[in-house]
C-alpha positions in Angstrom: 0.0 0.0 0.0 2.8 2.4 0.9 4.4 1.8 -2.5 1.2 2.7 -4.3 0.9 5.9 -2.3 4.5 6.9 -3.1 4.0 6.1 -6.8 0.8 8.2 -6.8 2.6 11.1 -5.1 5.5 10.9 -7.5 3.3 11.0 -10.5 1.3 13.9 -9.0 4.5 15.8 -8.4 5.7 15.2 -11.9 2.5 16.6 -13.3 2.5 19.7 -11.0 6.2 20.4 -11.1 7.2 19.5 -14.6 10.1 17.3 -15.5 13.8 18.0 -15.3 16.1 17.2 -18.2 19.1 16.3 -16.1 19.7 15.3 -12.5 21.9 18.4 -12.3 18.8 20.6 -12.8 17.3 19.3 -9.6 18.0 21.3 -6.5 17.8 19.0 -3.5 19.5 21.5 -1.2 16.2 23.0 -0.4 14.6 19.8 1.0 15.2 17.6 4.1 18.5 15.7 3.6 17.1 12.3 4.6 14.3 12.6 2.0 16.8 13.7 -0.7 19.0 10.8 0.2 16.1 8.3 -0.2 15.4 9.9 -3.6 19.1 9.5 -4.6 19.0 5.8 -3.6 15.9 5.3 -5.7 17.6 7.0 -8.6 20.6 4.8 -8.3 18.5 1.7 -8.2 16.6 2.9 -11.3 19.7 3.5 -13.3 21.3 0.2 -12.3 18.2 -1.8 -13.0 17.6 -0.3 -16.4 21.2 -0.6 -17.6 21.3 3.0 -18.6 22.3 2.6 -22.2 19.4 4.5 -23.7 18.3 8.1 -23.3 14.6 7.3 -22.9 15.3 5.1 -20.0 17.5 7.6 -18.3 14.8 10.2 -18.8 12.3 8.1 -16.8 14.8 7.8 -13.9 15.5 11.5 -14.0 11.7 12.3 -14.0 11.1 9.9 -11.1 14.0 11.5 -9.2 12.7 15.0 -9.9 9.2 14.0 -8.7 10.6 12.3 -5.6 12.6 15.4 -4.6 9.5 17.5 -5.4 7.5 15.8 -2.7 10.2 16.0 0.0 9.5 18.4 2.9 11.4 21.7 2.8 14.3 22.3 5.2 
């Protein structure tokens, strides 16, 4: 159930906040460090699971990371 809630929040944040083109475009310095770290771990898992050889796959991981950081509480 928690995974479903997190996925729903991520998709919602993507729709509201738009999507980044690169991980470098995402400013995680404005959010709680523990939350940003969880997003970073998820991003790393995404890139390793998808064998980041293609740009469309990388884009999905970047979009998910952007959405994750977007729902983190502010510092």
